[in-house]
Structure formats: C-alpha cells, structure tokens
N, C-alpha and C positions, 0 to 999 in steps of 0.2 A: 504493500500500500504506500509506503514511504517513497519507493522508487517511482510509482505511478504519479504521485503528487508532484514529484520533482520534474516530470516531463513537461516540456514546453507545450506540446500538443494538447495535453490535459488542461494546462492553464489557459490556452487559447479557447478551448471549448467551454471551460468554466466562465471565462470572460464574456463569451458570446451569449451564454445562457443568462448571465446576470444582466447583460445589456438588453436582451430580448424581454426579460422579466420587467425591467424598468420601463421599456416602451409599452409592453402589454398592460402594465398597471393602469396607465391612462386610458388605453383603448377598452379594457374590460369595464372600467367605471363608466366610460362613455356609452358602451353597449347597454348597460343597465339603466343609466340615468337619463340619457338623451333620446331613447327610442330609436326605431329604425331610421327615420328621416334625419334626426339629429346626428346619429352615428355616421350616416352617409356624408353629411356636410363636414363633420370633424375629420373623417378619413380623407376628404379632398384637401383640407388644409394641412393635415399631418403628412399626407403623401407628397404634397408640393415641397414641404421642408425636407423630407427624406430625399427627394429628387435632387435638390440643391446640394445636400450633403454628399450624395453619391458623386456628383461632379467634382466636388472638392476632394473627396476621398481618392478618386482616380488621379486627379491633377497633382495633388500634394501628397496624399497618404501613400500611394504606390511609389511615387517618385522618391520620397525620403526613405523608403524601404530598399529600393533597388539602386538608386544613384548614391554617389559618395557625398553624404551630407556633411562630412568634415571639411570639404573644400570650401573656402570662404565665399566665393561667388555663387556656388551652387546653394549653399546654405542661405545666403541673402535672397536668392531667387525663390527658395521655398518660403521664406518669411513673407516676402512681398506678395507672392501668389496666394498664400493662405489669408493674409489680411485683405487682399482685394476681393476674394470670393466671399469672405464674411461680410464685408461692407455691401457688396452688390446684393447678396441674399437678404440682408436686413432691409435695405431700401426697397428692393423689389417686392418682398413679402408684405411690407407695410402698404405700398402703393396698390398692389393687387387686392388686398383685403378691403381697402377703402373704396376702390373703384368698382368692385363687384357688389358692394353693399353687405358683405358678410360681417363686417365689424365697423364700429364707429371710428372716427379719427384717432381717439385715444386708444381704442382696442387695436387699431392698425399699428400704432407705434409699439404697443406691447408685443404684437406678433412679430414685428421686425426685429425687436431686441431678442425675442425668443428664438427666431430663426438664426440670427447671428450667433447666439450662444450655443445653439445646437451644432452648427458647423464647427465652431471653435473647439467644443468638447470632443468632437469626432477627430479633429486633427491631433489633439493632445493624446487621445486614445491610441491613434495610429503610431504616434511617436513612442509611446510606451511599448507597443508591440515591436517596433523596429529595434528598440533597445533591449528586447528580451524580457521586459517586465510584465509578462502575461498575468502573473498572479497578483499584480496591482490593480488589474481591471475590475474585479468584483467590488473593491472599495469605492471606485469611481461610480460604478453603475448603481450600487445600493444607496449611495448618497443621492443620486438623481431620483431613485424610487421614493426614498423617505421624504425628501423635500417636496416632490410632486404630490404625493398622497397627503402629506401634512397640509399643503396649500389647499387642496381640494376639501379636506375636512374643515378647514377654517372657513372656506367659502360656503360650504354646505350649512355651517352653523349660522351664517348670516342670511341665508335665503336659498332658493332653488338654484341648482347648478346650471350654468349656461355655457355657450361656446367660449365666452370671455374668461370664465373660470378655468377652463382647460388651457387656454393660452397662458394665463398667469401661472398655472401650475407647471407648464412646460418651461417657462422662463426661469422660475425658481429652481427647478430640478436641474436643468442643463447648466445654469450659471454656477450653482454650487458644485456640480460634478466637474466642471472645467477647473475650478479652483483646487479641488482635491487632486485632479490629474496633474496639474502644474506642480503641486507640492511633492508628489510622488516621483516625478521625473528625476533622473540623475542630474546633478548640477551642470555637467557638461552638455546635456541634451536640451536644457531649457532654452526656449527661443528668446534669448537676450540680444542677439546680434550675430554677425554683422547684418546691416541693411543696405550698405552702399554697394554700388556697381553689381546689382543682382544679375546673375546669368539666367535670365528668364528664357532664353532660347534653349538651353540645356533642359530646363524643367519642362518646357512646352514640347520639345522634341519627343520626350517619352510620355509625359503626363497627359497631353491633350488627347491622345489616342485612347489612353486608359480611361480618362474622364468620360469620353464619349461612349466607350463600351460599358462603363459602370452605370451610366445614366440610362441605358436601354431598358433594363428591367423595371426600375421605378417609373420610368416614363410610360412603359406599357401599362403598368398598374394605374397610373394617373389617367391615361386615355381610356382604359377600361371603365374607371369610375365615371368619367365625364360622359362616355357613350351610354352607359346603362342609366345613369341619372337623367341624361338628356332625353333618351328614347323611352325609358320605362318609368322614370320617376325615382326620387330619393328613397321612398318606402320600398321600392323593388330592389334597390341596391343594398339597403341596410342588411338583410339576411346574408347576402354574399360576403359583405365585409365581416360580419360576425363569423361566418364559416372560415374566412381567412385567418382571423384572430384565433379561432379554435384550433386550426391546424398549424399554428405558428411553431410548435416544438420541432416539427420536421424541418422547417426552414432554419431554425436555430442551429441544428446540427450542420446543415450545409454552410451557413455563414461562419460558424465557429471554426470548422476545419478549413474553410477557405482562407480565413485570416492567418492560419498557420502555413498553408500550402505555398503561398507566394514567396515568403522568405525562405522556406525550405527548398523550393526549386531554385531560387537565386543562389543559395549556398552550394548547391550541387551542380550548377551549370557547367563547371569545368569538366565534369565527367562525360559530357557530350550529349547530343540530342537523342541518341538511341537509348542510353540509360535513362534519360529523363522521360522518354515516352513509355518505357516499361514501368517506371514509377507512376506516371499518370494513369496508365491502364489499371494498375492495381488500386490506386486511390479512387478512381471513378467507380469501379465495380463494388468496392467495399462500401464507399459512401452511399451509392445508390441503393445497395442492399439494406443498409442500416435505415435509410430514410423510408424505404418501402415497408419495412417492418413497423416503423412508427406510424406510417400512414394507415396500415391495416388496423393498428390498435386504436387510433383516433376515430376511424370510421365505425369500428365495433362498439366503441364507448359512446357514440353520439346520442343514442336515445336517452341515456342517463345524464351525460355531461352537458348536452346542449341547453336544456332549460336552466341550468345553473348559470350559464353565461348570459342568456337573454332575459332571465327573470321570468320566462314564460310569456312574455308580451308578444313575441313573434317567433315563427318557426326557424329552425336551423336546417336548411335543405341538405339531405344526404348526398344528392348529386353534386352540390357545391363543395361539400367536405371532401368527397372523393376526387373531384376535379382539382382542388388545391393540393391534395396529396400527390396526385399525378404530376402536377406542375413542379412540386418540390423534388420528386425523383428525377425529372428531366433536368432540373437545375443542378442537381448533384452530379449527374453524368457530365455536364458541360464544364463545371468549375475547374477541375484539374487540368483539362486540355487548354482552356483559355489562359490559366495562370502560367502553364509551361510555355505556351506560344509567346506570351508577353515577355517573359524572362529571356527568351531566345530572340528578343527584339523583332517579333513579328506582330506587334500590337496593331499595325495598320490592317493586316489581313484579318486579325480577330474582329476588329470593328466592322470591316466590310462584310464578313460572313455573318456576324451577329445581326446585320441588317435583315437577314432571313426571318428573324423573330417578328419583324414588323408585319410580315405577311399574315400572322395569326390575327392581327387586328381586323382584317376583313371578315374573318369568321365570327369574331366577337360582335362586330356591328350587325352582321346578319342575324345572329342569334338574339341580340337585344331587340332588334326591329321586329323579329318574328315572335316575340313573347316567350322565348326560350333562354332568357339570360342566365338561368341557373346552370347552364352548360358552358358558360363563358370561361370559367377557370380551366376546364379541361381543354378548351380550344387553345388557350394560351400555351399549353404544354407542347403543342406541335412545333412551335418555333425553336426552343432549345434543342429538341431532338434532331431537327434538320441541321442545326449548327454543329452539333457533336459529330455527325457523319461527315459534313463538309470540312470541318477544321482538322479532324484526324486524318482524313484521306488526302486532302489537298495541300495541307501545310506541314503537319508534323511527320507523317510517314516519309515524304520526300526529304525532309531534314535528317531524319534518322538514317536514311540510306546514303547520305553524303559522307564520304570518308573523312573529310576534315572536321575536327571538333568545332563546336560553336565557340565563338570568342568569349572569353570570360567577362563577366559583368562585375564591376566593383560593388561591394556590398558595404553600406555604411554601418 
C-alpha cells in the first residue's frame, strides 16, 4: 500500500478524483436546487468557463509540461500567455453574461472574476503536476469544494439559491484553491518572473495546436447544450446534463490518467516512436476496459442512484446514462494516442484529425430536431472512435516504422 501511494500515477488519479468531486459538488447542488431548466442554464455557463480553461490548459499547461520552463524567455512566455488568457476569459465571460441577459451587470462582473480565477487555478494545478507534486492536488481541490459549498450554505440561509449564488460560490472556491496551489508550489516553480522578452513564438508553436485540440471536447459539449436547449428547450436538456453528472466517475478516470500520461510519454520519448506506440496501445486498452466496467456499474445502479441526484423532480434517462458511458470509453481509447502524437511533435495532425469529432454534431442536431435528444450523448461517441482509427493508422504507425528515433523533447 505504501508503494502504491508513492506512485505518481496514483497521485494523478487521486488529484483528478478530488478535482472532479469539487466540480461535481456545485453541479449536484444545482441539479437538486435549480430544477431541470435551471441546471441547463448553469451547465451552459459552467461549460463556457471549462471551455476557456481547456484553451489555457493546452496553450500553457501542456507547454510548461513539455517545453523547458527553466529557460528565461520560455518561462516569461508562459507567464504572459497565462495572464493574457485569464484576462480575456474574465472580460469575455462578464460581457457575454450581461449581453445575453443571464446575469445583471454586477453578476456579470462576479462571473468574470470567477472565470479568471478558474483559469488561474487550473494553470497552478498544471504547474504542480509538471513539478511532480501530484499528491498536493487533493488539498487544492478540497479547498475549492469546502469554500464553494460553504458559500452556497451561506446563500441558502439568506434566501433561495439562484444562478448568482452559484457564480459567487465558484469565485470563492476557485480563488481560495488558487491561493493554496500557489503556497504548495516549490519556490523555484512559483510564477514570480521573468516577464521581459517573452518567447511567445516558442509557446505558441507547441501550445496553440494543443489548445485547439483540448478545446474540441468542451466545445462539442457546449454546442450540444446550445443545440438541445435551442431545439428542444432547457427542460429537455436538464435530464441529459444530470445523466452526464451521474456518469462523471468514468470521465474522472480518463482525465486522471490523462494528466499522468502526457508527462510520462514526454519522459520516455527518447526510446522512440515504436516503444511509445506499444505503451499507448497498452494504456488505451487498459483505460478503456476500466472505464467500460465503471460504465456498466453506473448504468446498473441508475434506478436507485438517479432519484438521489435529481431529488425525484425529473427522470434520469437510461439511454442518456449509457450514451455518456459510451462516450467516456471512446475518450479513453483516444487519450493515449493523442498524448503520444503530441509529444512526438505531431500536434498539428492531432488537431486536424480531431476535426472528425465535429462530424458527430450533425447527428446531435438531427436527433435534437427529431425529438430524440436522449440519444445525443451516444452520437457524440462516434467522433472519438473515428479519430482513434485515423490517428493510429495515419500518424503513429508510420512513425513507429521509421528507423530513426524521434528527436528528444526537453522536459522541464
């Protein structure tokens, strides 16, 4: 047991579990307190913040993992890029919330601050991962959970919970978590400088492609929400979002091991593409099998666990639960191959091939328009499966057959 707890992969998975629990805390309360329509609106707001965070995670988080962050100009580039994304996310979130009428001007300012804090906290978490401090992540995430739920409890004592209450809880949780993450970083890793002469070209050369690829999945979910809400109504999408929250443990496993796989592939890139492909094959099969077992378990438990999540106010469709589970299995198959290809500096091909996932949106729109939105999650799973086939066959297998080893990538 002691040896297992010392392993970084275990720490990575534990950190992802606690991060998911922190995020799910808000969503579970929203599912019970806001009703199906309110949950759908909250999921749109929360999903947009997650989308912006995914962009920053690819642009800055992956770059600081793979590039040499000890080089002064690269380090300055990472600092400037992170600050820029935080500022743009905050300003954009506030403007959109007010322009669409979701929040008042004061509420929009709170949402902007919450979105900026969310992005900043994610950057600091990624820095902890890059420094090998995986077991520091639970402290960060549990701080976010405690502060968020405490804020909601205080708001509930003052009156009924609203969308503004959840925005305030998000700000309190993410702001506090960012402060804890900063305190837990090694002194040499803290973002104190330099800021001059940033090498933004080096960061962009790797990070832009990763950012675009990282944004595809949350962008798909955002479009799914908009399509179903627009074509079938918020009340129709609420149960689908509740089913996604219910099946989140499977996606937690995917994301947790994914946070470990990228630095692991980066560390072993000198062994060559053939060895990396063998590792990716093993990782994909094992990860997909584990997620499939979890998926079967959550589908079987749905009749009992579903009403606990929704409070019995609206149903939790079995088809949607099974569809999200299938989507998690497809994502598990894709993750190792996408990570390996990116480490081998084929991030452009990864992005282009992941464009195949966009094809599943046509199925989603057709299902929503035809009154069969409950099958939309299963339709999304077709995209990652196509990408797995194309990425392995068209990119990784030819690299593995090349006699020259892949050039080594400096790891910070």
